N, C-alpha and C positions, 0 to 999 in steps of 0.2 A: 698052561705057557708061559705066561709072565705075571708078574706081582705089580698091577697098577694103581696108582695113587690119583683119585679124582678130588680135586681141591675147589669147590663152590658153595656158596652160601643157599642157593637156589636148591633145596631138596627133590624137587622135579627133574631138574638137571641130572642131578648127582644118579638119581634111579633110572635114568632114560641111558645115561652113559653107560651104567652098571648092567643093565638089560642088554644093549648092545655087544658090548666088549665079553660078557660073560657067554655069551654066544658062541664067542670066537676061542673059548676055554681059558680066558685070562682070569687072575684072582682079582679081585676090587677091593681097595681100601676107599672110604672118604675121610674128607675132612672139610668142615665149614668155613675155614679161614686158614690164613698162613702160618699163624700161631699152633693151631692144631695141627697143621701139616707138619711143622718142625717138631712136636711132640712124638706123632707118630713116625717120623723119620728116625728119631733117636732109638726107637726099637724095634724097627723093620728095613728090612731089604727091600729096595724098588727098584723095579725094572725100567720105568718109565711114570711119568707125573702130568697129569691134564689140569692146568691150573686156569681157573677164573681170573679176568682182570680185576675186577671190581667186586669186593668183598670187606666187611667191616672187619675190626680189629687190625689185621695186618692183609693189605690186596697182593695181587698175584705178582706186581712188578717187584715190590719188595722182597717177596718171597723168592723169587725169580733171583734176584741182585744177591740176596743172601744163598742161596744155593750154590750160584756160581763162583761165588770166593771161598766156597768149604770143599777143601779137600776131598771128603768124604761123599759131597754130594755133587761135585762139578760136572761129570760125565753123565750124570741121569740126563738120557731125552725129556725136554719139557715141552709139552703143546701147550699153547697160550690160546684161552676163549674169550670171546668179548661180544655183548650183544652189539655192538657198535662195528661197523666196518670202516671208520676212520682210519685213513691209512696211516697217520700220527702215533695212535697206540701199537700198530704193525711193526712200524719202524723204531719206535721205541723198545718194544719186546725184544727183536732182533738184535739191536743194538748191545742190548745186555746180554744176550745169551739164548733166547727161545729158539727151539729147533724146528718149531713150526707153529702156526698159527690159523685157528678156526673162528669164523664168525658164526654165532649161534642163530636160528638153529643150524648147526651143521647136519647134513643126512647121513645116515648110519653108513652108507659106503663110504662118503668122505672121511668121516672119523674113522672106521675101520681100515681102510687103506695108507692113512696117514698114519695110525698106530702101530700098523704092520710094519710098514716100510720104515720106520723110526728103529722098531727092535731088529730088523732082519741087518741093518746096518752099526748096530751097537757094537762097540770094541768092549770085549770082556775082560 
């Protein structure tokens, strides 16, 4: 169905998201930080990205800002993840251009519905 990039420094989160979304037929690629994600994006077409807010090397908000500023990537739907339910994180990510925001641990239903909804609304 779709090529999805999961960017999270916690390997357990990567594996859980991969498992859930592969059941829906999606192809999943993973990166441990924003810098790794940019390297992958330079060589791969991605239909959607799921990005953790807090990561080493380059955090999710910095990655989001860079993607939204780049004409090649500005239209990729981006779901931001955080372990904190803090409204400030949600507001900040939304201002920068996040399409959706999930608090960890998101249920498999919530994750799948969010991803499928964004993919269905994507302008190609």
